[in-house]
Each structure stands twice: as structure tokens, then as C-alpha cells.
FILUMVO-52355 format. One line per 4 residues: for each residue x negated, y negated, z of N, C-alpha, C, CB. Coordinates in steps of 0.2 Angstrom, whole numbers, plus 5000, padded with zeros to 4 digits. Glycine has a CB too. Layout:
REM residues N
X,Y,Z,X,Y,Z,X,Y,Z,X,Y,Z; ...
REM end
This chain:
REM residues 247
5021,5251,4828,5028,5246,4827,5023,5242,4828,5035,5246,4830; 5015,5241,4830,5011,5235,4829,5012,5232,4823,5005,5236,4829; 5010,5237,4817,5008,5235,4810,5014,5232,4807,5006,5243,4805; 5022,5235,4807,5028,5232,4805,5026,5225,4810,5037,5238,4808
5026,5223,4815,5023,5216,4816,5022,5213,4811,5017,5215,4819; 5014,5214,4811,5009,5212,4809,5011,5210,4803,5005,5217,4810; 5015,5214,4801,5018,5213,4793,5020,5206,4791,5025,5218,4792; 5022,5204,4795,5027,5198,4795,5023,5190,4796,5033,5200,4803
5014,5192,4799,5013,5188,4802,5007,5185,4797,5012,5190,4809; 5006,5176,4797,4998,5175,4796,4993,5174,4798,4998,5173,4793; 4986,5171,4795,4982,5169,4800,4980,5175,4805,4985,5163,4804; 4980,5181,4805,4978,5189,4810,4972,5188,4810,4981,5198,4806
4969,5187,4818,4961,5185,4819,4961,5193,4824,4958,5174,4824; 4955,5198,4818,4956,5202,4826,4948,5203,4830,4959,5210,4825; 4948,5207,4833,4941,5207,4838,4936,5199,4839,4935,5212,4832; 4942,5197,4840,4940,5189,4845,4941,5187,4849,4941,5184,4843
4935,5186,4850,4936,5181,4860,4939,5176,4861,4928,5178,4865; 4945,5172,4866,4946,5167,4865,4941,5165,4871,4952,5166,4865; 4937,5160,4872,4931,5158,4877,4933,5153,4878,4925,5157,4875; 4940,5145,4878,4939,5141,4881,4946,5137,4879,4931,5138,4881
4951,5137,4884,4957,5131,4881,4956,5124,4886,4968,5135,4883; 4957,5120,4881,4957,5114,4883,4963,5109,4882,4952,5112,4881; 4968,5110,4887,4976,5109,4885,4978,5102,4885,4981,5113,4890; 4974,5097,4887,4971,5090,4886,4973,5090,4880,4964,5088,4887
4967,5091,4875,4968,5091,4867,4970,5096,4864,4961,5089,4864; 4975,5103,4869,4977,5107,4863,4973,5108,4860,4980,5107,4860; 4966,5112,4861,4962,5117,4855,4961,5124,4859,4954,5113,4852; 4957,5128,4856,4956,5133,4857,4951,5135,4856,4961,5136,4855
4945,5136,4860,4939,5139,4856,4938,5149,4855,4932,5136,4861; 4935,5149,4850,4935,5157,4850,4927,5161,4847,4941,5158,4844; 4927,5168,4847,4920,5168,4848,4923,5178,4841,4916,5169,4860; 4920,5176,4835,4920,5183,4833,4916,5187,4838,4918,5185,4826
4919,5197,4840,4914,5199,4842,4910,5203,4838,4916,5201,4848; 4911,5203,4830,4906,5206,4828,4897,5202,4828,4909,5207,4821; 4902,5194,4824,4899,5192,4819,4895,5186,4824,4903,5191,4813; 4899,5184,4830,4897,5180,4837,4897,5172,4833,4888,5182,4843
4901,5174,4827,4902,5165,4827,4907,5161,4831,4903,5163,4822; 4909,5158,4829,4913,5152,4834,4917,5148,4829,4907,5146,4838; 4922,5148,4832,4928,5142,4825,4932,5140,4835,4940,5149,4815; 4938,5136,4830,4941,5130,4835,4947,5128,4828,4934,5122,4838
4952,5129,4836,4959,5128,4834,4964,5126,4837,4961,5133,4831; 4967,5121,4835,4974,5115,4838,4980,5119,4838,4977,5107,4832; 4984,5117,4843,4989,5121,4843,4995,5116,4847,4986,5128,4846; 4999,5114,4845,5005,5111,4846,5008,5114,4854,5010,5114,4840
5011,5123,4851,5011,5128,4856,5007,5134,4855,5017,5128,4856; 5007,5135,4863,5000,5142,4866,5008,5148,4866,4992,5142,4879; 5007,5155,4866,5007,5159,4867,5002,5164,4870,5009,5160,4864; 5002,5164,4875,4997,5169,4879,5000,5175,4884,4993,5165,4883
4997,5181,4880,4996,5186,4884,4993,5189,4886,4997,5188,4883; 4985,5183,4888,4981,5187,4891,4982,5188,4901,4974,5182,4888; 4978,5190,4903,4980,5192,4908,4982,5185,4911,4975,5196,4911; 4984,5184,4918,4985,5178,4919,4980,5173,4922,4990,5177,4921
4976,5177,4927,4970,5178,4932,4967,5177,4928,4969,5185,4935; 4963,5177,4921,4959,5178,4918,4959,5168,4916,4959,5186,4911; 4963,5169,4912,4968,5164,4910,4969,5156,4913,4974,5168,4910; 4968,5158,4921,4969,5150,4922,4960,5150,4927,4978,5147,4928
4957,5154,4929,4951,5157,4933,4945,5157,4925,4954,5165,4936; 4945,5157,4919,4940,5159,4915,4939,5155,4909,4941,5166,4913; 4947,5153,4907,4948,5150,4900,4951,5145,4899,4952,5153,4896; 4954,5142,4904,4958,5135,4904,4953,5128,4904,4962,5135,4912
4952,5127,4903,4948,5120,4906,4951,5115,4910,4946,5117,4901; 4946,5112,4917,4949,5108,4921,4955,5109,4922,4948,5102,4919; 4957,5115,4929,4962,5118,4929,4961,5114,4936,4964,5126,4927; 4967,5110,4937,4968,5108,4946,4969,5115,4950,4976,5103,4949
4963,5109,4955,4962,5114,4961,4968,5117,4965,4960,5109,4966; 4975,5114,4965,4981,5118,4968,4982,5125,4962,4990,5113,4969; 4981,5123,4956,4982,5129,4952,4978,5135,4950,4983,5128,4946; 4970,5134,4954,4966,5138,4954,4968,5142,4958,4960,5137,4954
4971,5138,4963,4971,5142,4971,4976,5149,4972,4975,5136,4978; 4983,5146,4966,4986,5152,4963,4982,5156,4963,4989,5151,4956; 4981,5155,4958,4977,5161,4953,4973,5164,4957,4972,5159,4945; 4967,5162,4963,4966,5165,4968,4968,5169,4972,4966,5162,4969
4973,5169,4970,4976,5169,4976,4981,5178,4974,4981,5160,4977; 4983,5179,4969,4985,5184,4963,4982,5191,4966,4980,5181,4955; 4985,5193,4969,4983,5202,4968,4985,5208,4965,4984,5204,4974; 4981,5211,4962,4980,5218,4957,4975,5226,4960,4976,5215,4950
4978,5232,4955,4975,5237,4957,4972,5237,4954,4977,5242,4957; 4967,5239,4949,4962,5244,4944,4966,5250,4945,4953,5245,4947; 4963,5255,4936,4963,5261,4938,4959,5260,4931,4970,5265,4939; 4953,5268,4932,4950,5272,4928,4956,5277,4925,4945,5276,4931
4956,5278,4918,4958,5280,4917,4957,5287,4911,4962,5276,4918; 4956,5293,4911,4953,5297,4912,4955,5304,4905,4953,5298,4921; 4955,5304,4898,4958,5306,4892,4952,5314,4891,4956,5298,4884; 4955,5316,4893,4953,5322,4889,4957,5328,4882,4952,5327,4894
4952,5331,4879,4954,5336,4874,4955,5344,4873,4951,5334,4869; 4958,5346,4872,4958,5353,4878,4960,5358,4869,4966,5353,4887; 4956,5363,4870,4957,5370,4865,4961,5373,4866,4952,5375,4865; 4968,5373,4871,4973,5378,4873,4980,5372,4871,4971,5381,4883
4985,5376,4868,4989,5371,4865,4997,5373,4872,4991,5373,4854; 4998,5368,4872,5007,5372,4876,5000,5369,4885,5010,5390,4874; 4996,5366,4887,4994,5367,4892,4999,5364,4899,4987,5364,4890; 5002,5363,4898,5011,5359,4900,5016,5360,4896,5012,5350,4901
5021,5360,4899,5030,5357,4896,5031,5349,4900,5038,5364,4900; 5026,5348,4905,5027,5343,4909,5026,5334,4905,5023,5345,4916; 5029,5328,4904,5026,5321,4902,5021,5320,4907,5032,5315,4901; 5023,5319,4915,5018,5317,4919,5020,5321,4926,5018,5309,4919
5014,5320,4930,5016,5326,4937,5012,5318,4942,5008,5338,4937; 5014,5316,4945,5008,5314,4952,5004,5317,4956,5010,5311,4957; 5002,5314,4958,4996,5320,4965,4997,5316,4971,4986,5319,4963; 4997,5313,4976,4998,5310,4983,4993,5314,4984,5004,5311,4986
4990,5318,4986,4986,5323,4991,4980,5319,4991,4986,5333,4989; 4974,5318,4996,4969,5316,4996,4964,5322,4991,4968,5315,5004; 4965,5328,4993,4962,5332,4990,4960,5330,4983,4965,5337,4990; 4964,5328,4979,4964,5326,4970,4960,5319,4968,4973,5325,4967
4955,5320,4963,4953,5312,4963,4956,5306,4959,4947,5312,4961; 4963,5311,4956,4968,5304,4952,4974,5306,4955,4970,5305,4942; 4978,5301,4953,4985,5301,4958,4992,5302,4952,4987,5291,4963; 4988,5302,4946,4990,5306,4940,4991,5308,4935,4993,5306,4940
4992,5313,4931,4989,5314,4926,4994,5317,4920,4984,5319,4928; 4995,5317,4915,5000,5317,4910,4999,5321,4904,4999,5311,4909; 5004,5320,4900,5003,5326,4892,5004,5326,4888,5004,5331,4891; 5002,5320,4886,5006,5316,4877,5006,5320,4872,5001,5309,4873
5003,5326,4875,5008,5329,4865,5013,5331,4869,5004,5337,4858; 5015,5332,4873,5021,5330,4877,5027,5324,4873,5017,5328,4885; 5025,5320,4871,5028,5315,4868,5027,5314,4862,5027,5309,4871; 5022,5316,4859,5022,5318,4852,5020,5322,4847,5022,5316,4849
5023,5326,4846,5018,5331,4840,5011,5329,4836,5021,5332,4834; 5010,5322,4837,5006,5319,4833,5001,5315,4839,5010,5314,4827; 4997,5317,4843,4993,5315,4848,4992,5319,4852,4994,5310,4850; 4990,5324,4850,4985,5331,4847,4986,5333,4842,4986,5337,4849
4978,5339,4841,4980,5343,4835,4982,5348,4837,4976,5344,4830; 4984,5356,4832,4987,5361,4831,4982,5363,4838,4988,5364,4823; 4984,5368,4840,4985,5372,4843,4977,5370,4851,4986,5378,4838; 4978,5364,4852,4976,5360,4856,4980,5355,4859,4971,5356,4853
4976,5353,4866,4982,5347,4868,4979,5343,4872,4990,5349,4872; 4982,5336,4874,4980,5332,4877,4984,5331,4884,4979,5326,4872; 4977,5326,4887,4977,5326,4896,4975,5317,4896,4968,5334,4901; 4979,5313,4901,4976,5308,4902,4978,5309,4911,4980,5303,4897
4972,5309,4915,4971,5307,4922,4969,5299,4923,4964,5313,4926; 4972,5296,4930,4975,5291,4932,4971,5291,4937,4981,5291,4931; 4965,5285,4941,4963,5285,4945,4961,5278,4947,4960,5289,4946; 4964,5277,4951,4965,5273,4956,4960,5265,4961,4967,5278,4958
4960,5260,4958,4954,5256,4963,4951,5249,4964,4950,5258,4963; 4951,5245,4969,4952,5239,4971,4943,5237,4966,4953,5237,4982; 4948,5231,4963,4942,5230,4957,4938,5226,4963,4945,5224,4948; 4940,5221,4969,4938,5217,4972,4930,5221,4977,4944,5214,4975
4929,5229,4975,4928,5232,4981,4923,5234,4977,4934,5237,4985; 4923,5241,4973,4918,5245,4968,4922,5245,4961,4916,5253,4971; 4918,5247,4955,4919,5248,4948,4912,5250,4946,4920,5241,4945; 4915,5257,4942,4920,5261,4943,4921,5265,4950,4921,5264,4938
4926,5270,4948,4925,5273,4956,4928,5281,4956,4929,5269,4963; 4927,5285,4960,4930,5294,4960,4929,5296,4969,4924,5301,4953; 4936,5295,4972,4934,5297,4979,4931,5304,4976,4941,5297,4985; 4928,5305,4984,4925,5313,4988,4932,5317,4990,4919,5311,4996
4933,5321,4991,4940,5326,4994,4939,5322,5000,4941,5336,4995; 4945,5323,5004,4943,5322,5008,4941,5316,5015,4940,5324,5006; 4934,5313,5010,4931,5307,5011,4933,5302,5005,4923,5309,5011; 4938,5296,5006,4941,5294,5003,4936,5285,5001,4947,5295,5007
4931,5282,5008,4928,5278,5007,4921,5278,5004,4927,5276,5012; 4917,5287,5003,4914,5285,5000,4914,5286,4991,4910,5288,5004; 4910,5284,4990,4911,5283,4981,4909,5285,4975,4910,5280,4978; 4909,5289,4970,4905,5291,4965,4905,5286,4960,4907,5298,4962
4901,5282,4956,4900,5278,4951,4898,5282,4946,4894,5273,4951; 4894,5288,4948,4893,5288,4937,4897,5291,4936,4888,5292,4932; 4898,5289,4928,4903,5293,4924,4905,5303,4924,4902,5290,4918; 4899,5303,4923,4896,5310,4921,4900,5313,4927,4887,5310,4922
4897,5313,4934,4902,5315,4940,4910,5312,4940,4899,5313,4947; 4911,5309,4940,4918,5305,4939,4922,5310,4934,4917,5298,4936; 4919,5312,4927,4922,5318,4924,4920,5325,4926,4921,5319,4918; 4917,5328,4931,4918,5333,4930,4920,5332,4939,4911,5337,4927
4919,5329,4942,4927,5328,4946,4935,5327,4946,4926,5324,4949; 4937,5324,4939,4942,5324,4936,4943,5334,4936,4940,5320,4927; 4940,5334,4930,4939,5344,4928,4940,5347,4934,4930,5347,4925; 4935,5345,4940,4936,5351,4946,4944,5351,4948,4931,5349,4954
4946,5345,4946,4953,5343,4952,4958,5347,4948,4955,5333,4954; 4959,5345,4941,4963,5348,4935,4963,5355,4938,4960,5346,4926; 4959,5358,4935,4959,5366,4938,4959,5368,4946,4952,5369,4936; 4958,5362,4950,4962,5364,4959,4970,5365,4953,4962,5353,4968
4972,5360,4952,4979,5358,4951,4984,5365,4947,4980,5351,4946; 4978,5371,4943,4980,5375,4942,4983,5371,4932,4984,5377,4950; 4980,5366,4930,4979,5365,4924,4976,5368,4921,4978,5361,4922; 4969,5366,4921,4965,5366,4918,4962,5375,4919,4961,5359,4921
4959,5380,4916,4955,5387,4916,4946,5384,4915,4957,5391,4908; 4945,5392,4919,4937,5392,4915,4935,5391,4911,4935,5396,4914; 4940,5394,4906,4937,5397,4897,4940,5390,4897,4942,5406,4891; 4942,5387,4898,4945,5378,4894,4940,5377,4890,4944,5370,4900
4941,5374,4885,4935,5370,4881,4939,5365,4883,4933,5371,4871; 4934,5361,4885,4933,5352,4881,4931,5350,4874,4928,5348,4885; 4937,5348,4869,4937,5343,4862,4932,5338,4866,4947,5339,4860; 4935,5333,4867,4934,5326,4867,4934,5323,4875,4941,5323,4863
4928,5318,4877,4932,5316,4886,4932,5309,4883,4927,5317,4896; 4936,5304,4885,4934,5296,4882,4937,5293,4893,4943,5292,4872; 4935,5287,4892,4936,5286,4900,4936,5280,4898,4931,5288,4907; 4942,5275,4900,4943,5268,4898,4945,5264,4908,4951,5268,4892
4942,5260,4908,4943,5256,4912,4950,5251,4912,4938,5253,4911; 4955,5250,4914,4960,5246,4914,4958,5240,4919,4966,5249,4916; 4957,5236,4920,4955,5231,4925,4963,5229,4929,4951,5222,4920; 4967,5225,4926,4971,5222,4928,4979,5228,4924,4968,5213,4927
4978,5232,4929,4983,5240,4929,4990,5240,4930,4981,5245,4936; 4991,5237,4936,4998,5235,4943,4995,5229,4948,4999,5244,4950; 5000,5223,4947,5002,5217,4949,5004,5220,4955,5007,5212,4944; 5003,5218,4962,5002,5218,4970,5008,5212,4970,4993,5217,4973
5014,5212,4972,5019,5210,4975,5016,5209,4983,5025,5215,4973; 5012,5205,4981,5012,5200,4992,5017,5196,4993,5004,5193,4995; 5015,5193,4997,5021,5188,5000,5020,5182,4997,5019,5186,5009; 5014,5181,4993,5012,5176,4993,5014,5174,4982,5005,5178,4998
5017,5179,4981,5017,5182,4975,5021,5179,4969,5019,5187,4976; 5028,5177,4973,5031,5169,4970,5029,5164,4969,5035,5167,4972; 5026,5160,4977,5023,5153,4974,5018,5154,4971,5023,5148,4979; 5013,5158,4970,5008,5157,4965,5009,5159,4960,5003,5161,4967
5016,5163,4957,5013,5161,4949,5017,5156,4947,5014,5166,4943; 5024,5157,4952,5028,5150,4949,5023,5142,4947,5035,5147,4957; 5019,5143,4954,5017,5136,4951,5009,5135,4946,5015,5131,4959; 5009,5146,4943,5004,5143,4938,5009,5144,4934,4996,5146,4937
5016,5147,4930,5016,5144,4925,5020,5139,4924,5018,5148,4922; 5020,5135,4931,5026,5128,4928,5018,5122,4925,5034,5123,4939; 5014,5122,4928,5008,5118,4927,5005,5122,4919,5002,5119,4934; 5006,5129,4918,5007,5132,4909,5011,5129,4904,5010,5138,4910
5020,5129,4909,5024,5127,4902,5023,5120,4903,5031,5130,4901; 5021,5119,4908,5021,5108,4905,5017,5105,4899,5017,5103,4911; 5012,5109,4901,5004,5109,4896,5005,5115,4887,4995,5113,4902; 5010,5117,4887,5014,5120,4879,5014,5126,4881,5011,5120,4871
5013,5129,4885,5007,5138,4886,5015,5142,4887,4999,5140,4896; 5017,5149,4886,5019,5152,4886,5017,5157,4885,5023,5151,4883; 5019,5159,4889,5015,5168,4894,5019,5173,4892,5016,5169,4904; 5018,5179,4889,5021,5184,4889,5018,5190,4890,5025,5184,4884
5023,5196,4891,5020,5202,4891,5018,5203,4900,5012,5201,4885; 5017,5210,4899,5011,5215,4909,5009,5209,4913,5001,5221,4909; 5002,5205,4906,5000,5203,4913,4999,5197,4910,4993,5207,4917; 5002,5194,4905,5003,5187,4904,5005,5184,4908,5007,5186,4900
5012,5187,4908,5017,5187,4915,5017,5189,4923,5021,5189,4912; 5011,5191,4923,5010,5195,4928,5017,5199,4933,5006,5190,4931; 5016,5203,4929,5024,5206,4933,5022,5215,4933,5032,5204,4928; 5026,5218,4933,5028,5227,4932,5034,5225,4926,5033,5232,4941
5029,5228,4921,5038,5229,4915,5033,5233,4912,5043,5220,4909; 5038,5235,4904,5036,5241,4901,5037,5238,4893,5042,5249,4902; 5034,5240,4888,5032,5239,4884,5039,5233,4875,5029,5249,4883; 5047,5237,4881,5050,5233,4875,5051,5228,4880,5057,5237,4869
5051,5228,4888,5052,5217,4890,5048,5215,4886,5049,5213,4898; 5042,5218,4886,5033,5212,4883,5038,5211,4873,5018,5222,4882; 5043,5215,4873,5044,5213,4867,5050,5209,4865,5044,5219,4864; 5054,5208,4870,5060,5205,4871,5059,5199,4874,5065,5208,4876
5051,5197,4877,5049,5191,4880,5050,5188,4873,5041,5190,4885; 5042,5190,4868,5038,5186,4865,5044,5184,4857,5031,5191,4864; 5049,5188,4858,5057,5184,4855,5058,5178,4856,5064,5187,4858; 5060,5180,4864,5062,5173,4870,5056,5167,4865,5058,5177,4881
5048,5170,4868,5046,5165,4864,5047,5161,4857,5042,5167,4862; 5046,5166,4853,5046,5163,4847,5053,5160,4847,5046,5168,4840; 5058,5162,4849,5061,5157,4850,5061,5150,4851,5062,5159,4852; 5060,5150,4858,5060,5143,4863,5053,5140,4856,5056,5145,4876
5048,5141,4855,5046,5139,4849,5046,5135,4844,5046,5142,4846; 5051,5139,4841,5055,5140,4838,5061,5133,4838,5056,5146,4839; 5063,5132,4841,5066,5127,4844,5063,5118,4846,5069,5130,4849; 5059,5119,4850,5052,5115,4848,5049,5111,4842,5049,5118,4849
5047,5117,4837,5046,5113,4830,5052,5109,4828,5043,5118,4824; 5058,5111,4830,5064,5108,4826,5066,5104,4827,5067,5109,4825; 5065,5101,4836,5067,5095,4838,5060,5091,4837,5069,5094,4845
REM end
């Protein structure tokens, strides 16, 4: 899907970090993460899918105090995504399963090969597990069974905890062999809709829109949304920018 969109775009830059946005001069400073070279581009209208909190607090230059305060008030949870490849086919017929019990280190386990045959080699299965943590407390974490205040910060211990609990849940067997493992840290995973959510997000979006910045996507708009919502938001943003350009 992304390749289909990219085929109609020009001047694409990959492995590039946006380091500073100057709204007064309508400029974006960026750095190539491979060569460490930097560059600058100018814009009339900017569309951003960067996490809203990161955009305001770390990237945009000279943000008004009231807008910064609103961004500081944005709450979210983070997730460690532990992925396993196993040498046994059809390890489960489920798409995903929730585990609310304290005795499991993860709150959800899913099986990607059941979404598509292309997501695991023949004769193998793919498993993902999700472990939530508070970003302002510790990172990364894995809870010990029965004591959610104690944490394990070592990645190998985390992996062993996940394998142990997958066996406890009857998903893995002792004779199963792991073909591959990967741990991903999703810092901005789930937006928290607290009492100040509407106020804070409204202040930030009004400020950005007045300065020619459209925000899109789950992280850019700071909301719970799915892939199809992001596509529609991108389409709406493109239409809005096109209208401004014509006018």
C-alpha cells in the first residue's frame, strides 16, 4: 500500500530526521540519519504525522508558553512489542487474545500468520505480544508475576518472561524452537483521553493551523484511530492544501 502511494510522489527522503521547524520563516531543518548531513527546505503549508507532543515540545522553535503547557499536558501509554518466530505451524487459530490477569507479563498476544500467509514461512508461526508501560516511570519494563511494582529492565529477562508466560498460557510448548526474536519499543502507543484532552489538543491544533501546519494520523492528531482513518485524513489534508494553493 505504501509503495502505491509513493509511486506518485516526488522528492521523497528516507532515513531523515526533522530536527527543527521555524514557523515564522516557514522552514524545516533536517538531518540524514545515515550520512549525518543536514539540509533545509521552505514550505507554504506543512502536513505532519509526527507525534503531537514531540512536534510541539522538541521540534517547533519558539512555541508560545500556553501551547507548550497544553503539549506538556498530553498523556499517553507506551508499549513494548515482543515478536517471536516459532518453528511450528498453526500455533493458534486466533488473530489475537487478551490476557487481563496479573500472572501474565503481556496484556495481548497475536498471531500474524493468521492475517496473511505471507507473514510467516511455511511450517512456522509468528507471534507478537504487547506489554504496556508508563513512559514517565521506567523504560522498558516487564512486570514480575504478582508484583507489578517491580520491574525487569534487561531485554533478555524480558524475552524469557514472555516465553515463560506463553508456555503458561498453553501457546508455546517446551519443544518449540525460536527462529527469530525482535523487541520494538513503541513510545507513543495509546493516547489517554483525560479531562483536559479536548482543551489541550484544541489549543495545539488551533496554533498549528494558524501557522500553516496540518496534522494527520494517529500520532499527529493525537487520537485513537486506525489505518483507514490515517489514509482518509491524508486525503483530506491533500485536498485542503490543494485548495490553498489554487487560491
